[in-house]
C-alpha positions as CSV (number, residue, x, y, z in Angstrom):
1,M,-16.4,-2.6,21.0
2,I,-17.8,-2.1,17.4
3,L,-14.5,-2.3,15.4
4,Q,-13.1,-5.4,17.3
5,E,-16.3,-6.9,16.0
6,Q,-15.5,-5.9,12.7
7,L,-12.2,-7.0,12.6
8,F,-13.2,-10.5,13.7
9,E,-16.4,-10.6,11.0
10,E,-13.0,-9.5,7.9
11,I,-11.0,-12.3,9.6
12,A,-14.2,-14.6,9.3
13,L,-14.1,-14.1,5.7
14,I,-10.8,-15.1,5.3
15,P,-10.0,-18.6,3.7
16,T,-8.9,-20.4,6.6
17,D,-5.4,-21.8,4.3
18,K,-4.5,-17.7,5.0
19,Y,-5.0,-17.9,8.5
20,K,-1.1,-18.0,8.7
21,E,-0.4,-14.7,7.0
22,I,-2.8,-12.8,8.7
23,Y,-1.4,-14.4,12.2
24,D,2.1,-13.4,11.0
25,L,0.9,-9.3,10.1
26,L,-1.1,-8.8,13.1
27,H,1.7,-10.7,15.2
28,H,4.8,-8.6,13.9
29,Y,2.5,-5.3,14.1
30,R,2.2,-6.2,17.6
31,L,5.9,-6.7,18.2
32,G,5.8,-3.4,16.9
33,L,3.9,-1.5,19.2
34,M,5.1,-2.9,21.7
35,Q,9.6,-1.9,21.0
36,E,8.0,1.8,20.3
37,K,6.6,1.3,24.1
38,I,10.1,-0.3,25.6
39,K,12.6,2.6,23.8
40,Q,12.1,6.3,22.7
41,P,12.4,7.1,19.1
42,S,15.2,6.1,17.1
43,F,17.3,6.7,13.8
44,D,20.0,4.5,15.4
45,Y,20.0,1.3,13.6
46,S,22.7,-0.5,15.2
47,E,22.5,-4.3,16.3
48,N,21.1,-3.0,20.1
49,N,18.0,-1.3,18.4
50,L,16.0,-4.1,17.0
51,S,13.1,-1.4,15.5
52,L,14.7,-2.0,12.0
53,P,14.2,-5.7,12.3
54,V,10.7,-5.6,13.6
55,L,9.8,-2.7,10.6
56,E,11.2,-4.7,8.0
57,A,9.5,-7.7,9.3
58,F,6.3,-5.8,9.6
59,N,6.9,-4.4,6.1
60,A,7.4,-7.8,4.6
61,S,3.8,-8.7,6.1
62,L,2.3,-6.1,4.9
63,S,3.5,-6.8,1.4
64,E,2.2,-10.2,1.5
65,F,-1.0,-9.2,3.1
66,D,-1.6,-6.3,0.4
67,E,-0.6,-9.5,-2.4
68,L,-3.2,-11.4,-0.7
69,Y,-6.2,-8.4,-0.3
70,Q,-5.5,-8.1,-4.3
71,E,-6.5,-11.7,-5.1
72,L,-9.3,-11.7,-2.8
73,A,-10.7,-8.8,-4.6
74,K,-10.8,-10.0,-7.9
């Protein structure tokens, strides 16, 4: 429960105009976790396997999150 409280405290420190970016990051991360549970690990990124698109969306969100973090660290 302490970790959850720490997460909420960190989110509370983020400017409200950046909430959309944080939401996107968390949403795509959760989708990736759900995808892991549904499918066995596979390196087949064909149209029938959604892991690659989810991973790409997550990585894009991570890049945006990193940029946001760097700006906040200034």
